[in-house]
C-alpha positions in Angstrom: -34.9 -30.3 -161.0 -35.2 -28.7 -157.5 -37.5 -30.7 -155.2 -41.1 -28.7 -153.9 -42.4 -28.6 -150.8 -46.2 -27.9 -149.7 -46.1 -25.1 -147.1 -48.8 -25.6 -144.4 -50.0 -22.2 -144.4 -52.1 -22.3 -140.8 -49.5 -21.4 -138.5 -49.9 -18.0 -139.0 -53.5 -18.1 -137.7 -54.3 -17.6 -134.0 -55.7 -20.1 -131.9 -58.6 -21.0 -131.4 -60.6 -22.6 -128.6 -64.8 -23.2 -128.4 -65.2 -19.8 -130.5 -62.5 -17.7 -128.5 -59.4 -16.7 -130.5 -56.3 -15.6 -129.7 -55.6 -13.6 -126.5 -59.5 -13.7 -125.9 -58.7 -17.3 -124.4 -56.9 -15.9 -121.9 -59.2 -13.4 -120.7 -62.0 -16.3 -120.3 -59.7 -18.5 -118.8 -59.5 -15.2 -116.3 -63.0 -14.3 -116.6 -63.6 -17.9 -115.4 -61.6 -17.9 -111.9 -62.7 -14.7 -111.4 -66.2 -15.9 -111.2 -65.0 -19.2 -109.1 -63.2 -16.6 -106.9 -66.0 -13.7 -106.2 -68.3 -16.8 -106.0 -66.5 -18.5 -103.1 -65.8 -15.4 -101.2 -69.5 -15.3 -101.3 -70.6 -18.5 -100.1 -68.3 -18.5 -97.3 -69.1 -15.2 -95.9 -72.7 -14.2 -96.6 -75.2 -17.1 -98.4 -74.1 -20.4 -100.4 -77.5 -19.3 -102.2 -76.3 -15.6 -103.1 -72.8 -16.8 -103.9 -74.0 -19.7 -106.4 -76.3 -16.0 -108.1 -72.6 -14.3 -108.1 -70.6 -16.9 -109.6 -73.1 -17.5 -112.3 -73.4 -14.0 -113.1 -69.5 -12.8 -113.0 -68.7 -16.1 -115.2 -71.4 -15.3 -118.0 -70.9 -11.6 -117.5 -67.2 -11.9 -117.8 -67.6 -14.3 -120.8 -70.5 -12.1 -122.9 -68.2 -9.1 -122.2 -65.1 -11.1 -123.6 -67.5 -12.0 -126.7 -68.8 -9.0 -127.6 -64.8 -7.5 -127.2 -63.4 -10.3 -129.4 -65.9 -9.0 -132.5 -63.5 -5.9 -132.7 -60.6 -7.6 -133.6 -57.4 -9.2 -132.0 -55.7 -6.0 -132.5 -56.9 -2.6 -131.4 -57.5 -0.6 -134.3 -58.2 3.3 -133.3 -59.2 5.4 -136.1 -58.7 8.8 -135.1 -60.8 11.3 -136.7 -60.3 14.9 -136.9 -57.9 17.8 -138.5 -54.1 17.3 -137.6 -51.7 20.3 -138.1 -48.3 19.9 -137.9 -46.0 23.0 -137.3 -43.1 23.2 -139.6 -40.0 24.9 -137.8 -38.2 26.7 -140.9 -35.5 28.1 -139.0 -33.7 24.4 -138.6 -34.3 23.7 -141.6 -31.8 26.2 -143.5 -29.3 24.5 -141.2 -28.9 21.2 -143.4 -27.6 23.2 -146.7 -25.3 25.3 -145.4 -21.7 24.2 -144.1 -19.7 25.9 -141.9 -16.4 25.9 -141.4 -14.3 26.1 -137.8 
């Protein structure tokens, strides 16, 4: 009798970290880094308090945007609406049945 092994079924699931799945984890890290850079530049060039406000706004805004995009799904699902008419070329259709000799 053949041996049966259990298969771990969680291998095809996307990686999840603190509510962010798959590619959105990388988007979140990029949002954090961009907020830190923008905040640090604003702190260095303008004012420390304005830099802190920019840092908090950039990080929070980026994470909220990413959370909203994640609700649409991991993959882009564009569903076109409308009527599409495909042109048919009947001139080339007759060539397939006809054999020509040289």
